N, C-alpha and C positions, 0 to 999 in steps of 0.2 A: 389287488392289483401293483398298489403303487410300497408293498411289502417284500414285493417281490424284485423290483429294480432297484432292493438295494447291495440284493448282490446275484443282478443279471448283468454279466456280458452283453447282452440286447438291449437294456432300456437305463431310464440314470430321470434322476433327478433332482432341481438345486433352487434352497429357496434362497427368500433375499428379507432381510435381518434387519431393522426401522426402529428403533427407542426398544430393544432387545425382545424383540415381541414380532414371530414369523407374522410376513403382512404378504405375497405371495409366493408362488412358487410354476415352474417350466417343469415339465419331462421333453423326454425326447425318446429316438429305439433304433436302436441301427441299424435292425432289421424287424419288422414288423410280424412278421412272420416265425422270424424268430422265437420274437416276443412270445409268441401265442401258444409256436407248442411248448415250450419252456413254464408257459405257465402253465396249459392243462399237463401237465407229463407230473410237474411238479404238485402240481390243488389239482386235480381231476374232479372228487366227491365236493371240495368247500363247490371246487369253482362248477357244481352240474348243479349244487344246491339250491345257490346262491341265478342261477342261468335261469333254474327251467320254470318259477314263479313267474320271469318277466317273459318267457314261450309263451307262458299259455295264455299270456293277452292280449291279445291280439289287435288294441292299438300300437302298444312296444314288442310283440312281432317282428313285425318288421328293420323292423331298428333294429331289433339283438341281432338274429340273422345277419345284414346287412352290416355291420359292424364284425360280428365273428366270419364273416369268407371275404370281404372287403381283402383282407391279404393277398387273394387268388385272383385278384384282378391282377395284373399286368401292363401296369398304363404306360405307351409309348414307348420314351425310355424314360420315367422317371426314378430319382436314386429312388429305394429298400429306407432307406436311412427322413427318421419324418419328423417334426414339432405334430407331439400328442396334444398335452393340452402347456392353457397360461394359462394362472388362478391370481387376480391379486384384489383383495377384503376391500372390499366397496370402498371404506372410509381413504384409501390408499391409491384409489383409481385416475387419474389423469395426473398423476405425478411423477410418472416418470418411472414407477419402478416396473409396468410389465418391460418398454424398453429395457432398463438393468437388465433384467431378464431373458430375456432372448439377442442378449450380448453376450448375458453369461453359455446357454445355451450353442450357441454358437463357436463358441470359445472349446466347451466341450471335444462336439464334435468337432476342430480339428483337433485337438486332445488323440483323440479316441482315432484323427487317420479321416476323420469323412468331411470332406467337402462340396457335398453336394446332400441335401435334402427337402424332402419337399415342406407341405404347409398343406392341411386340406381345413377347410371351415364351408360353413354352410353361407349361401351368399346372402341367403333371410338373415346373417347375423353383420348386419350395418358397422354398428361400432367394430367387431373384427380384422374387416373385411382394408376400415379404412388402415388399422393399426396398419395392417400387412403393405401394404399399401405404400403411405409413409418408411413403413423402414425397405423398401426397396423391392418389394414382392411382386410381380405382378400376377391381377387373377383373369 
């Protein structure tokens, strides 16, 4: 998925480097629906081979299907653009790396003409919820 983001008009990822080492990344999409269509159009066989074993496990089937069909749900007036993920290497957590990545994400969205985007985070991810609240998002 992240390889496709390199050449996608619908998605992107950005990295944070410290001491010559990648310590985190953030990814975003202009349109999750558009990105998934693009992904499966270019990677149908690979995507099917990857997802099929996951769909056969009842434990992960629900989550996988929820992720795949989530873009079909149009909720209220939420924007199409979305932060997909922020990942920071464990040794660099709590040192402002996620904040730097978040700022880079906002700037990249603005560069692409996107001024509103959504963040979807599980309510059980307490640290993530705190991070977004601290950065001005309401949950």
